[in-house]
C-alpha positions in Angstrom: -2.3 8.4 -36.0 0.3 10.9 -34.3 3.8 10.5 -36.1 6.6 12.9 -36.1 9.3 13.8 -38.8 12.5 15.8 -38.1 14.3 15.9 -34.8 16.3 13.3 -33.1 16.3 10.1 -35.4 16.2 7.9 -32.2 13.6 9.5 -30.3 11.4 10.0 -33.5 11.8 6.3 -34.4 11.0 5.2 -31.0 7.9 7.5 -30.5 6.5 6.5 -34.1 6.9 3.0 -33.6 5.4 3.1 -30.3 2.3 4.9 -31.7 2.0 2.5 -34.5 2.2 -0.5 -32.1 -0.6 1.3 -30.0 -2.8 1.3 -33.1 -1.9 -2.2 -34.0 -2.8 -3.5 -30.6 -6.5 -2.3 -31.1 -6.5 -3.6 -34.7 -5.4 -7.1 -33.4 -8.5 -7.1 -31.1 -10.7 -7.4 -34.3 -12.1 -10.9 -34.0 -15.0 -11.2 -36.3 -16.2 -9.9 -39.6 -18.0 -6.7 -39.2 -15.9 -5.7 -36.0 -14.0 -2.4 -36.9 -11.6 0.1 -35.4 -11.4 3.6 -36.5 -9.4 6.8 -35.3 -10.3 9.6 -33.3 -9.3 13.0 -32.1 -5.5 11.8 -31.9 -2.6 13.9 -31.7 0.9 14.8 -30.7 0.2 16.4 -27.6 3.5 17.8 -26.6 6.9 18.3 -28.4 8.9 20.0 -25.5 12.7 20.5 -25.1 13.3 17.1 -23.9 10.0 15.1 -24.2 7.5 14.0 -26.8 4.1 13.0 -25.8 1.2 11.5 -28.0 -2.3 10.6 -27.4 -4.1 7.9 -29.7 -7.8 7.6 -29.5 -9.5 4.9 -31.3 -13.1 3.8 -31.7 -13.8 -0.1 -31.5 -17.2 -1.1 -32.7 -18.1 -5.2 -32.4 -20.6 -6.3 -34.6 -24.1 -6.3 -33.0 -23.2 -3.9 -30.3 -25.2 -0.9 -29.6 -22.6 1.5 -30.2 -18.7 1.6 -30.4 -16.5 2.3 -27.5 -13.8 5.0 -27.4 -10.2 3.8 -26.1 -7.1 5.7 -25.3 -3.5 5.0 -25.9 -0.5 7.2 -24.9 2.9 7.2 -25.1 5.9 9.5 -23.8 9.3 9.6 -25.1 12.6 11.2 -23.7 14.2 13.0 -26.5 17.8 12.8 -25.1 17.8 9.1 -24.5 15.3 8.1 -27.4 13.6 5.9 -25.0 10.0 5.6 -23.4 9.2 7.1 -20.2 7.0 4.8 -18.1 5.7 5.2 -14.5 8.7 3.3 -13.0 10.9 5.8 -14.8 9.3 8.7 -13.3 9.2 7.8 -9.6 11.9 7.2 -7.1 9.1 5.0 -5.3 6.5 3.6 -7.6 4.1 2.8 -5.1 4.5 6.2 -3.3 3.8 7.8 -6.9 0.9 5.7 -7.6 -0.7 6.4 -4.0 -0.3 10.2 -5.0 -1.6 9.5 -8.3 -4.5 7.9 -7.0 -5.4 10.5 -4.4 -4.8 13.4 -6.7 -7.0 11.6 -9.5 -9.8 11.0 -7.3 -10.0 14.8 -6.2 -9.9 16.0 -9.6 -12.4 13.4 -10.7 -14.8 14.7 -8.0 -14.5 18.1 -9.4 -16.0 16.9 -12.8 -19.7 17.1 -13.3 -19.7 14.4 -16.0 -17.9 11.8 -13.5 -20.8 11.7 -11.1 -21.1 8.2 -9.7 -17.4 7.4 -10.7 -16.0 4.0 -9.7 -13.3 4.3 -6.8 -12.2 0.8 -7.7 -10.7 2.4 -11.1 -8.6 4.8 -9.3 -6.9 2.5 -6.7 -3.2 3.0 -6.7 -2.1 0.3 -9.2 -0.1 0.9 -12.4 -2.8 -0.1 -14.8 -4.9 2.4 -13.8 -2.5 5.5 -14.5 -0.3 4.1 -17.4 -2.2 6.1 -20.2 -0.6 9.4 -19.6 1.1 12.2 -21.4 3.5 15.1 -20.1 2.3 18.5 -20.5 4.0 21.6 -19.0 1.3 21.8 -16.5 1.5 18.3 -15.3 0.7 14.6 -15.9 -2.4 14.2 -18.1 -4.0 10.9 -17.1 -6.6 9.4 -19.5 -8.8 7.3 -17.1 -11.4 5.9 -19.5 -14.8 5.3 -18.4 -14.5 5.8 -14.7 -18.2 6.9 -14.7 -21.1 6.0 -16.7 -20.7 5.2 -20.6 -22.8 8.2 -21.3 -20.1 10.4 -19.3 -17.5 9.1 -22.0 -13.7 8.9 -21.1 -12.4 11.0 -18.4 -9.0 12.6 -18.1 -7.2 14.7 -15.3 -4.0 16.5 -15.2 -2.1 16.1 -12.0 0.1 19.1 -11.5 4.0 18.4 -11.5 4.0 20.4 -8.3 2.0 17.6 -6.5 4.4 15.0 -7.7 7.7 17.1 -6.4 9.7 15.0 -4.1 8.4 11.6 -5.6 10.0 12.1 -9.0 13.5 10.7 -9.9 16.2 13.6 -9.8 16.1 15.5 -13.0 12.7 13.8 -14.2 10.6 17.1 -13.8 13.1 18.8 -16.1 12.5 16.3 -18.7 8.7 15.7 -18.5 7.9 19.5 -17.8 10.0 20.7 -20.6 
């Protein structure tokens, strides 16, 4: 599980607590003996001048299922404020931001050969489709999950910050792109 030491105490505490809570959410879904949750390729994705980003991958197996399912959890913390950065924190107009994320994500998914036959309904401009994201210097990396076949695995896309210019709250690009 991604965890940090050092740095600003309030940012570190908020980030570490959020990552633990993300893992606990999946653990709490175990409902029967034989069900299990294991960790995957989780990491602290970015420690920038003003932002922390972490990605948690969990594999959940339900007893009797043919195979486990891989699930993503992500969290972004503003180092200066020690608070989470959520979609409403990013955009001056949340719906306009979601509309742009939807358009950009669909264009990027169409370029991914693994995503043939993807589900357009999972890319509509609603917050739940884009809430699992991390800040990278290049852009907003969004973990979309299984938008195509199970065999294709989980799909992610990175929407460049430049595609979101004009929609981000004043000063937010400097924070998330740091």
